[in-house]
N, C-alpha and C positions, 0 to 999 in steps of 0.2 A: 563202626557198627556195633561194637561191643558194649554191653551194659552189665553183664555178669562177669566179674573179673577175678582172676586168680589172685588170692590175697598175697602171694609172693611176688607180684609184678609191680612195676612202677608205671601205673596208668596215667593218662592225661586228664585226670578228673579229680578235683578237690574232694569229691565225696568219698574217695577211697584213701585219702591221705592218712587217716588213722590206721588203716590196715598196713600201709607202707611202713609207717613208723613202728607199728607193732612187730612187723616181720624183720626189720633190718636195723632198728635203732637200739642203742644201748639204753639202759634204764635212765641214766642221767640225761640223755637227750630227750626222752619222752617226758621228763619232768621240766623241760624247758631249756636244756643245754646250759645248766648252771655251771658245769665244769668245762673248762676250755680244753678242746682236744688238740694236743700238740703232736708233732711228728714223732717225738720220742715215745709218748704214751701210746700212739697208734702202733708203732713198730713193736713195742714191748708187748702190747695186748695181742697182736696178731701172732707173734712168736710163741707166746704162752699158749694161745689156743691151738696152734699147730702142734706144739709139743704134747698137749693133752690128748689131741685126737690120735697122734701116732702112738702114744703110750697106751691108749685104750684099744688100739687096733682098729683099722679102717677097712671097710669093704673094698674089694678090688674095683667095683664100679665107681666108687667115689674117687679112688686114686686116679682111675682112668679119666674121670670127668675133670679133675683138677689138671691133669696133664693136657687135656684138650684145651681148657681155658688158657693155660700158659702158652700153648702152641699158637692160639689165635692172636695173642698179644705180640707175637713176633712179626714185624713188618714183612710183607711178601711182595715180590715182583711178579709180573705176568709170567706164566709158564707156557710159552707159546710152543705149538707143534713145530716140527721141522718144516722148512720153507715149502716143500712140495705138498705136504699134507695140509699145512695151513692154507695154502692157495686153494686146494681142492675143497676144503670145508667152507671157506669163506665165499667161494664162487656161488654157492647155493643160497646165500643170504644177501640182504640189501638193507639200505637205510635211506631215510628221507627226513624232512622237517616240515612241519606245518606251523607257521607263525612262531617258530622257536621250539615247538614241541616235537621231540623225536618220534619217528615212525620206524619200527624195526620189522623186518621180514626174515623169519628164521625157518630153516628146514633141515631135516635129517634125523639122526639118532638123538636120543636125549642128551648125550654128551656133546654132540656137534651143535645142537640148538643152544645149549648153555654156553659153549665156547663162543659161538657167534654173538650171542647176547653180551657176554663179557667184553669181547673185543670192540663191538660197535658202540657200546654205552660206557666204556671204561671211565672216561673222565667224569661223567655224571654219577656213576656208581660211587666213585671216591668222594666227590663233593657231597653226595647224599649222606654217606657215612659220617663225614666230618660234621655236617649240620645236625644230624640226628644225635650224635654223641654229645655235641655241645648243648643241644636242647635238653637232653636227659640229664646231663651233669648239672645244669642250672636248676632243673626241676628237683633233683635229689638234694641239691644245696638248700633250696627253699623249704622243701617238705621236711627234711630230716634235720634242718638247722645246723648244717655242717659247714666248716670252713671251705672256701672254694677249692683250695688245693686238694683237700681230702675227697670232696665230691668228684672232682676230676679224676682222682686216682682210682676210686672204686667203681666208677660208672661202668666201664667196659667189662671188668671181671664179673660184676654182678649180672650184667646183661648176658654175657656168654655162659655163665654158670646156669642160668635159667634156660637159655636156649639149648644148651647141651642135652637137656632132658628130652627135647623134642626130636633129637636125631633119629632114635630108633622107632619113632612113630611114623616116619615118612617112608613110603614105598621106595624100593631100591633104585628104580629107574629115575626117580626125581632127585635122589642123592647123587646119581651120576650127572644129572643136569646141573645140580649145585656145584659139583666139582668142575664142570665145564665153565660155568660162569666165573668161578674162582680163578681158574687157570687163565682165562681170557682177560679178566679184569685186574688180576693181581691182588686178590683178597683171599681170606680163608673160606672154605665151604660153609663153616658154621655161620659166617656172616650172611651168607645167602639164605640159610635157614632162618636166621634172625629176622631178616626183612620180609620173609614169607610168613613166619609165625607171629610177627608183631601185631597182626590184626586180631589174633587171639589174646595176646598178652597185654598190650598197652593201649591201642587206639580205641577210643570211645566215639561213637557217632550215632546218628539216627537217620537211616536212609528211607527211601520210599520207591515204589516201582508199580508198574501196571502192565498188563497185556490186554490188547483189544484185537478183535478179529471179526470176520463175518459181517453182519449187518451194522456193526459199530464203525467200520472203516469205509472210506470212500470207494475203495476198489476190492473190498472183502479180503485183503491181504492181512497178515498178522503183523502187529507192531508192538514192540516191547520197549517201554521207556524206563529209565533208571536215574535217580539222583543219589549220589553218595554224599551224605551230609556230615561234615565235621562238627564237633561240639563247640568250637571257638575259632575265630579267625587265625589265632597264632598257631593252631595245629596245621595250618596250610603250609608248614615247612615241607610237606610232601609234594606240593604242587609243582615246583620247578623241576621235579624229578619224575613226573608222570610221562609215560610213553604209550603210544598206540602200538600194540604188538600183534603181528600175524604169525601163526604157527602152522607148519606142515610137518608134523611128526611122522617119522617112518612107521608104516604099518598101523597108523591110527588116523582118526578123523581130523582134518584141518579145522582150525578155529581162530578166533581173535579175542582180544581183551584190552582194556585200558587199565594200566597198573603202574606202580613205581618201578623204575629200573632196578634190576637185580633181584626182583621177586620172581618166583616160578609158579605162582598160583593165579587164581581167577576170582575176583569179586563179582564180576558180571561179564558176560561174553556171549558169543554166538558161534555155532559150528556150521560146516558145509552140509551137514545132514538136515539143516533147517531147524535145529534146536537153539533156543536162547535160554539163558539162566541169569538170575541176579539174587543177591543176598541182602536181606535186612534182618533185624532181630528185635527182641524185647528182653525184659527180665521179669521174673516171677515174684510173687508176694513173699515167698520164703524159700529156703533151700531144701525143703523136704523132698522135692522131686529129684534131687541130685545126690541123695544119700549114698555114700560109698563110691561115688564117681568123682574123679579128680583130674585136673590137668596134670601133665600134658596128654593131649589126644592128637590124632591126626589133624593138622591145621585144616580148617574148613575150606580154605581157598584151594588147597590141594584136592579135596574131595570134589569141589565144583568143577575144577579142571578135568578131573577124571570123567565126570558126566559128559562134558563136551567132547572129549577124546574117544570115548568108548560107546556112548549110548545113541540109539537111533529113534527112540520114542520116549514119551513122557513116563510111562510106567517103568521102563528100564532105568531111567534117571532116578525116580523115586526109590526104587529098590536099592540102587547103589548107595544112595545117601542113608537110607534106613539101616543098611547093613553096617554102617560105621557107628551106630549108636551103641551104648549110651554116650552122651556128652554132657558135661556139667554146665551147659549153657542153654539159652533159649533162642533158637534160631528160626528164621522164616526164609524160604526161598520160593520163587516162582519159576517153573519150567514151562516154556512154551514150545510147541511143535507145529511148525507151519504145514508140514506134510499131512499131519493128522487133523489140523485145524482144532487143536486141543491145548489147553493150558491148565495147570494145577498149582495151587499153593501148598507147600508142605511145611507144617508147623511142628517143631520138635522141642522137647525139654526133657533132659535126662533120657529115660527109655521110652517116654511117651511120644507118640506122633499122631498127627491127624492131617487129612488133606481137605482142600476146598477146590471146587471146580468153577469153571466159567458160569456166570449168570448174565443172561442177556448179552452174551459175547464179550464180557469184560470181567477182569479179576484184578485186584490191586491189594497192596499191603503197605502199612505205614507204621511199622514197629509195634504192632499190637496183635495179640492172638484174637482170632475171630471164630475159630471152630468150637463146636459144642463141647468137645473134650477138653480143650485148653483155655478157652476164654475165661472160665472161673479162676484160673491161676494167674491171670495177667496182673501186673503191678498197678495198673490204672483201674482195675475193676472189670466186671463182666458187662460188656456193652449192652447185652440183652435186658439188663435190669434198669436201664436209664430212660428217662423221658427225652423227648427230642432236643430240648434246650441243653440239658446236661450232656447229652451224647455229643452234640455239635461242639461244645466247648471242651469236652474231655478228649475227643478224637477229631480235632478240627481238620486235619489233613484228609483223613478217611472220608469224613462228611463232605469235604470239598471235592474230592475225586468223584464221588457219586453225583454231585450236582453238575460237574463238568461233563461227565459222560452222558448224562441226560441231555445237556445242552448241545453237545456236538455229535450226537448219535447219527451214524450214517455219513459223517463228514470228516472223520479223523484220517489224516494222512501224516507223513513225517513232519511237515511244517506245523500242522495243528497239534501234533504230539509234543512238539517243542513248546508251543504256547501253554500246554498243560503243565509241563515240568517247570515253566517260568512263572506259573501262577503265584500270586494274584496280579502281578504287574500288568499283563495284557488287559485284564478287566478293569484295572484302576485307571487306565487311559481314558475311559469314557465316563469317569466320575464315580464308578462303583466303589463302595466302602466295604472293605473286608469284614466278615462277620465276627471275627474274634482276634483282635489285635493284641497279641501277647508273644512273649519270647518263644521262638522255635515253633510257631503255630502254622506256618505257611509251607506249601509244597516246595517252593524254592526258598532257601534260607541264605542269609548273608554269607554263611560259611559252607555252602554246598561246594564240595571239593572237586567233583567231576561228575559228568553226565554222559549217558549213552542213549541213543535211539537206535533200535535194531529192527530190521525188516528181514527176518530169517528166510522167508520164502523167496525173496528176491536177491538174497546174498548181499544186502546193503547195510552199512553200519555208519552212524554219525557219532563223532567224538567231540567232546568239548575242548576248549583251547588251553586248558591248564591254569586259567585265572579264575578269581572269585568275583561274584557267584557264578559257578560254572555254566548253568543253562542260559544265563543272560549274554554270554559271549557268542562268538561265531562257532558253529558246529561244522566240522569237516566231514565230507562224505567219502566213503571208500567202497569199492567193490571187493568184497572179501575173497571171492573165488578166483578172480583174475589178478589180485594184488595190484589194483590200480586205484589211483585217486580219481574222484569224480567231482572236480571243482564246480561243474555246472549245477550240481545238486547241493552245494553248500548252503547252509541256512545262516543268514546274516545275523549279526549281533543286535540286541535291543539297545535302547538308549539308557538302560538302567544304570550302568556303571558311571556314565557321565552325569546323570542326574544325582547319583550319590556323591560324586566329586563336587557337584554344585552345592549340595547341602553342607558338606564338610567345610568347603571354603567359606560359605556364608557364616557358619558357626565361628570360624576363625577371624571373621571381620574382613576377609579378603573379597570384596565385592566384585572386583574386576575378574579374578580367577573364577568366581562363581558364575559371572555372566558368560565367560568363555565356555565353561563346562556346560552350562545350560544351552548355549548355542549348538554345541555338538550333539547334545541329547535331542534337541528339536530337529536337527538335520537328519537324525536316524529315525525318530519316531513320528515326526510331523507334529502338528499342533494338537497336543492332548490336554485334557482338563488340568491335571496336576502341573504340567510344565508351563502352561499359560498362567496359572495362578502364581507360580513361582516367579515368572517373568514380571508380573505386576509387583511382587514384593521387591525385586531388584530395581525396578523403575522407581518405586517410592524411595528406596535407599539412595538413588542417584538424584532425587529431587525432581523427577520428571512426572509430575502429577497428571498432566494432560494425557500422556501416553498410558500411564497406569489406569486411568479411567476408561480409556478406549479398550484396553485389554480386558478389564473386569466386565465391561458390557458384553464383550464377545463371549466370555465364559458363561455369564448369566443367561445370555440369549440361547447359546447352543446346548448347555447342560443344566438349564434351569430346574429341571425336575429331579436333579441328583443332589446329594449333600454338598458336593463341591460347588455346584452352581448356586445353591442357596447361600453358601459362604460368600461367594462373589457378590451376590445381591445385598447381603448384610453389610459388606464393606462399602459398597456404593452408597447405601442409605445411612451409613454410620449408626446402625442400630444393633443392639445385642440380640442374640438369638440362642435357642436351645439346641441348635444343630451340634452333633458330636464333633469333636476335633478330627481333622483329616491329617493322616501321616504323610510326610514327604521324605524321600521319593516314593514311599509306599510302605505297606505293612511288613515287607521283607526286612527292611532296615529303616525303621522310623527315626530319622535324625531330627526332623522338625515336625511340628504340628501346627496346622492352621486353625485358628479359633474365630468364631463368629461373634466378635466383640467390637464395640464402637471405638475403644481405645486403640489407636494404631500401634502403640508401643507393646500391646499384649496380643496382637494378632498372630505373630509368629513366635513360637517358643521352642526351646529345646525339648526333645520328645522322650526323655527317659521315663516320664510318667506313664507312657503308653505300654511299657514293658512290665511283665510280671516276673 
């Protein structure tokens, strides 16, 4: 969710590679690595730098930070409690799995909760560490043009060096929890801080969320929907390590969240007090708003967790977050309170903040400032100065949410809320063409990493299944207050993933695999306009022209007043038409495009042309 990044970080975005090189590269590397770095040169250079630093005198804090980094590099084994205490602590916890995704139930003091977390997720925590370090080493190798051995050598020390600066920003009770995770899992506490602060330092994304209540919902209950969007599919290295985690902290409010194992924060979650919260963000046109404010600051996901653990209404939550300002970042959260039937969006940048309230029982955010105070600072421009067409193309997801809420007013329940975070795939089933087919323009994206639907007044929460795109998969239902699975309330997956597999197989020339994938998608979604049009394409590829014609006639008859029905008609009549191309499996991930042309060889094309 980050777009404003610390220049000393190693983010997952090519747009900040120059900052990475500027911060950590030698001059010869910045000029293109004309000088080969050898082990001897590296060791000599590091030794010389250390001698100069020691000769010039170093601050005790720096020495301590170096000692901390060195300590983290030493492998650790789990530091388990004595058998009786271990048994007592673990009896309060539990674990389960949903289609391979872990579910953790943690209770007790902060240390006990951390210890339970570390013990129950030990294997995944270690695997996540290895995958993350390998990914970062490869990224550093590419960005800094280093030899692989050197990138591997410096990755962990550089990560730990930066993370060590966050240690003193974290409230002491959460450091105790970090120590508990470390003891249970066999890692260093600083590594727990790393996986918690990584959302501030490295991960870049673009999330969206909404809260609806009152006359917007079918039963007037509050519903909070959230998509956490990664910037690219390869950043889904986090997905095998997601867990649904339920907390009952001693003397605090119970809550739940979906996050990576080993993290002690909250990106989005819900409390037993009927509060829900989620985070998205933006970035500003310039850095003037952050003058004199630098990282590190308290990791935002720690602050959001404190809201769930401590606050009983929206105003308390807003005050808690505002009290952590200033931050050198541009953040947006929505806090909902089912008991108050109230929700507010809080926008912050530096020391500035502004709130927005429900309008017609709905509020939403899509990575852009909307408030009068902060909208002029948004990097995309001030939405209030734009005409309708420019506005719809500049802020396509915000514009789409508005249309969906108008369409579904009075009928939103958890299942319809899932349709909203899956948009536009559900609407494309009936032949509708998305209004702005461009990269990252849809509510659901190909790299939506995880999704939540929260119904805080009823204590129900739905979690995605850990696969991409998150909202298109099965969503698992839980009763947060009783710590029970509610499988009868699970929301079934859509056919999108199989339709995407069909398109990928077709592009590879594997018609049989494409046919099988399409059959699976049809079994889930039924006969939809895009799936039937794709069936006609596969029938033509197999030489079955009679069946192809029958399928096209059905599409033209059933959806004749839509663009996709018009394309079917054009294919039947072998005539060219001005109908815009149709993406398949849809605007979320347009692998193929269907064209209304008489030339059968040009009717289906690879769809990169549809992306910007």
